[in-house]
Backbone as a printed PyTorch tensor [residue, N CA C, xyz], in Angstrom:
tensor([[[ 73.3480, 248.2630, 233.3390],
         [ 73.4610, 246.8190, 233.2150],
         [ 73.0560, 246.4130, 231.7890]],

        [[ 73.8700, 245.5940, 231.1730],
         [ 73.5960, 245.1210, 229.8160],
         [ 72.4310, 244.1280, 229.8420]],

        [[ 71.6060, 244.1410, 228.8020],
         [ 70.4850, 243.1920, 228.7690],
         [ 70.9820, 241.7560, 228.6290]],

        [[ 70.2640, 240.8370, 229.2460],
         [ 70.6330, 239.4210, 229.1600],
         [ 70.3250, 238.8640, 227.7730]],

        [[ 69.1940, 239.2910, 227.1970],
         [ 68.7690, 238.7720, 225.9020],
         [ 68.8150, 239.8570, 224.8400]],

        [[ 69.1670, 239.4540, 223.6350],
         [ 69.2520, 240.3540, 222.4950],
         [ 68.2030, 239.9600, 221.4630]],

        [[ 67.7030, 240.9370, 220.7450],
         [ 66.8100, 240.6550, 219.6250],
         [ 67.6590, 240.2450, 218.4260]],

        [[ 67.0060, 239.7020, 217.4020],
         [ 67.7610, 239.3820, 216.1920],
         [ 68.2710, 240.6460, 215.5160]],

        [[ 67.5480, 241.7510, 215.6840],
         [ 68.0380, 243.0260, 215.1500],
         [ 69.3510, 243.4050, 215.8290]],

        [[ 69.4540, 243.1670, 217.1390],
         [ 70.7090, 243.4200, 217.8570],
         [ 71.8250, 242.5410, 217.3100]],

        [[ 71.5100, 241.2660, 217.0980],
         [ 72.5020, 240.3090, 216.5900],
         [ 72.9890, 240.7250, 215.2080]],

        [[ 72.0610, 241.1340, 214.3440],
         [ 72.4700, 241.5460, 212.9940],
         [ 73.3940, 242.7490, 213.0580]],

        [[ 73.1210, 243.6630, 213.9790],
         [ 73.9670, 244.8480, 214.1120],
         [ 75.3390, 244.4880, 214.6750]],

        [[ 75.3680, 243.6710, 215.7020],
         [ 76.6270, 243.2950, 216.3410],
         [ 77.5230, 242.5250, 215.3730]],

        [[ 76.9420, 241.5580, 214.6360],
         [ 77.7240, 240.7310, 213.7220],
         [ 77.8580, 241.3470, 212.3280]],

        [[ 77.1280, 242.4440, 212.0930],
         [ 77.1230, 243.0980, 210.7820],
         [ 76.7230, 242.1090, 209.6820]],

        [[ 75.5770, 241.4480, 209.9130],
         [ 75.0350, 240.4880, 208.9590],
         [ 73.6010, 240.8840, 208.6220]],

        [[ 73.0290, 240.2420, 207.6280],
         [ 71.6530, 240.5380, 207.2360],
         [ 70.6700, 239.8020, 208.1500]],

        [[ 69.4310, 240.2560, 208.1170],
         [ 68.3750, 239.5980, 208.8980],
         [ 68.1960, 238.1350, 208.4920]],

        [[ 68.1530, 237.8180, 207.1770],
         [ 68.0420, 236.3900, 206.8130],
         [ 69.2180, 235.5540, 207.3150]],

        [[ 70.4020, 236.1160, 207.3440],
         [ 71.5510, 235.3730, 207.8670],
         [ 71.3770, 235.0890, 209.3580]],

        [[ 70.8810, 236.0610, 210.1020],
         [ 70.6580, 235.8670, 211.5380],
         [ 69.5950, 234.7930, 211.7750]],

        [[ 68.4920, 234.8530, 211.0100],
         [ 67.4580, 233.8260, 211.1330],
         [ 68.0280, 232.4450, 210.8270]],

        [[ 68.8530, 232.3500, 209.8090],
         [ 69.4520, 231.0600, 209.4490],
         [ 70.3210, 230.5290, 210.5800]],

        [[ 71.0710, 231.3880, 211.2350],
         [ 71.9210, 230.9500, 212.3420],
         [ 71.1070, 230.3600, 213.4900]],

        [[ 69.9820, 230.9950, 213.8200],
         [ 69.1890, 230.4700, 214.9370],
         [ 68.3430, 229.2730, 214.5180]],

        [[ 67.8520, 229.2720, 213.3120],
         [ 67.0230, 228.1410, 212.8550],
         [ 67.8220, 226.8530, 212.7400]],

        [[ 69.0970, 226.9540, 212.3730],
         [ 69.9340, 225.7700, 212.2650],
         [ 70.5070, 225.3400, 213.6070]],

        [[ 70.3730, 226.2070, 214.6130],
         [ 70.9330, 225.8980, 215.9260],
         [ 72.3800, 226.2890, 216.0690]],

        [[ 72.9590, 226.8550, 215.0220],
         [ 74.3590, 227.2870, 215.1090],
         [ 74.5210, 228.3760, 216.1630]],

        [[ 73.5140, 229.2310, 216.2720],
         [ 73.4620, 230.2530, 217.3160],
         [ 72.2430, 229.9460, 218.1810]],

        [[ 72.4490, 229.3850, 219.3730],
         [ 71.3230, 229.0200, 220.2270],
         [ 70.4600, 230.2350, 220.5680]],

        [[ 69.1460, 230.0530, 220.4900],
         [ 68.1960, 231.1200, 220.7700],
         [ 66.9020, 230.5110, 221.2820]],

        [[ 66.0640, 231.3690, 221.8200],
         [ 64.7460, 230.9420, 222.2820],
         [ 63.6910, 231.7980, 221.5940]],

        [[ 62.4670, 231.2800, 221.5700],
         [ 61.3420, 232.0580, 221.0760],
         [ 60.4600, 232.4080, 222.2620]],

        [[ 60.0710, 233.6800, 222.3360],
         [ 59.2750, 234.1520, 223.4670],
         [ 58.0750, 234.9530, 222.9770]],

        [[ 57.1050, 235.0790, 223.8390],
         [ 55.9440, 235.9160, 223.5570],
         [ 54.9450, 235.2570, 222.6310]],

        [[ 53.8210, 235.9280, 222.4720],
         [ 52.7410, 235.4110, 221.6390],
         [ 53.1050, 235.3160, 220.1730]],

        [[ 54.0570, 236.1020, 219.7470],
         [ 54.4630, 236.0750, 218.3370],
         [ 55.7340, 235.2530, 218.1280]],

        [[ 56.1800, 234.5610, 219.1770],
         [ 57.3750, 233.7150, 219.0970],
         [ 58.5790, 234.4480, 218.5260]],

        [[ 58.8700, 235.5900, 219.0880],
         [ 60.0220, 236.3660, 218.6440],
         [ 61.3080, 235.7450, 219.1920]],

        [[ 62.3240, 235.7110, 218.3540],
         [ 63.5960, 235.1210, 218.7390],
         [ 64.3570, 236.0380, 219.6900]],

        [[ 65.0060, 235.4220, 220.6770],
         [ 65.9040, 236.1350, 221.5870],
         [ 67.1750, 235.3000, 221.7430]],

        [[ 68.2950, 235.9830, 221.7390],
         [ 69.6050, 235.3350, 221.8760],
         [ 70.2390, 235.8370, 223.1610]],

        [[ 70.6350, 234.9120, 223.9990],
         [ 71.2900, 235.3030, 225.2390],
         [ 72.6720, 235.8670, 224.9050]],

        [[ 73.0300, 236.9660, 225.5580],
         [ 74.3180, 237.6230, 225.3110],
         [ 75.4780, 236.6360, 225.4060]],

        [[ 75.4460, 235.7680, 226.4170],
         [ 76.5390, 234.8000, 226.5990],
         [ 76.6010, 233.7990, 225.4400]],

        [[ 75.4460, 233.4420, 224.8670],
         [ 75.4320, 232.5240, 223.7180],
         [ 76.0430, 233.2010, 222.4870]],

        [[ 75.7650, 234.4850, 222.3180],
         [ 76.3640, 235.2070, 221.2000],
         [ 77.8750, 235.2730, 221.3670]],

        [[ 78.3450, 235.5420, 222.5760],
         [ 79.7960, 235.5800, 222.8230],
         [ 80.4260, 234.2150, 222.5730]],

        [[ 79.7520, 233.1460, 222.9860],
         [ 80.2640, 231.7880, 222.7360],
         [ 80.3260, 231.5060, 221.2390]],

        [[ 79.3000, 231.9280, 220.5130],
         [ 79.2850, 231.7520, 219.0580],
         [ 80.4690, 232.4800, 218.4250]],

        [[ 80.7050, 233.7140, 218.8440],
         [ 81.8150, 234.4910, 218.2920],
         [ 83.1460, 233.7850, 218.5700]],

        [[ 83.3220, 233.2770, 219.7770],
         [ 84.5560, 232.5590, 220.1040],
         [ 84.7150, 231.3030, 219.2490]],

        [[ 83.6110, 230.5640, 219.0270],
         [ 83.6750, 229.3720, 218.1650],
         [ 84.0910, 229.7540, 216.7510]],

        [[ 83.5820, 230.8590, 216.2640],
         [ 83.9330, 231.2990, 214.9120],
         [ 85.4110, 231.6790, 214.8260]],

        [[ 85.9440, 232.3170, 215.8760],
         [ 87.3780, 232.6130, 215.9160],
         [ 88.1900, 231.3240, 215.8750]],

        [[ 87.7860, 230.3380, 216.6810],
         [ 88.4990, 229.0610, 216.7220],
         [ 88.4440, 228.3550, 215.3680]],

        [[ 87.2790, 228.3370, 214.7380],
         [ 87.1390, 227.6980, 213.4320],
         [ 87.9800, 228.4150, 212.3830]],

        [[ 88.0210, 229.7340, 212.4510],
         [ 88.8090, 230.5050, 211.4980],
         [ 90.2920, 230.2190, 211.6780]],

        [[ 90.7630, 230.2050, 212.9300],
         [ 92.1750, 229.8900, 213.1870],
         [ 92.5270, 228.4990, 212.6750]],

        [[ 91.6490, 227.5240, 212.9200],
         [ 91.8980, 226.1510, 212.4670],
         [ 91.9460, 226.0760, 210.9430]],

        [[ 91.0270, 226.7830, 210.2710],
         [ 91.0110, 226.7800, 208.8120],
         [ 92.2640, 227.4350, 208.2390]],

        [[ 92.6950, 228.5320, 208.8380],
         [ 93.9110, 229.2080, 208.3750],
         [ 95.1170, 228.3090, 208.5650]],

        [[ 95.1850, 227.6270, 209.7090],
         [ 96.2990, 226.7200, 209.9660],
         [ 96.2910, 225.5590, 208.9730]],

        [[ 95.1230, 225.0090, 208.6930],
         [ 95.0190, 223.9040, 207.7360],
         [ 95.4150, 224.3660, 206.3400]],

        [[ 94.9860, 225.5600, 205.9570],
         [ 95.3570, 226.0980, 204.6520],
         [ 96.8670, 226.3060, 204.5520]],

        [[ 97.4680, 226.7860, 205.6300],
         [ 98.9130, 227.0140, 205.6440],
         [ 99.6660, 225.6920, 205.4870]],

        [[ 99.1790, 224.6560, 206.1630],
         [ 99.8140, 223.3410, 206.0490],
         [ 99.6760, 222.7760, 204.6440]],

        [[ 98.5690, 223.1010, 203.9940],
         [ 98.3290, 222.6070, 202.6460],
         [ 99.0400, 223.4580, 201.5910]],

        [[ 99.6540, 224.5380, 202.0210],
         [100.3930, 225.3840, 201.0880],
         [ 99.6090, 226.4990, 200.4690]],

        [[ 98.3850, 226.7220, 200.9420],
         [ 97.5950, 227.8480, 200.4450],
         [ 98.0390, 229.1090, 201.1610]],

        [[ 98.2170, 230.1730, 200.4140],
         [ 98.7200, 231.4030, 201.0340],
         [ 97.7110, 232.5210, 201.0690]],

        [[ 96.6060, 232.4090, 200.3360],
         [ 95.6440, 233.5090, 200.3220],
         [ 94.4960, 233.2310, 201.2840]],

        [[ 93.9410, 234.3100, 201.8170],
         [ 92.7840, 234.2170, 202.6900],
         [ 91.6020, 234.7710, 201.9330]],

        [[ 90.5460, 233.9600, 201.7890],
         [ 89.3470, 234.3880, 201.0630],
         [ 88.3620, 235.0280, 201.9770]]])
């Protein structure tokens, strides 16, 4: 059975991002997370990470479509 909650280290590995980037995502609320334990360690629910990934796909598709309408042909 897959764990319900992921550590930020798990998130950084899954998204292939740096630790500061992962902290920024949860601190801004872009990636919903909770703090648990005496040291207030961040945990991200697996379903929230999947929702975040889907939102990023949707935003990327919308940006590509907008760029295409504006006549931009390159993807940065």
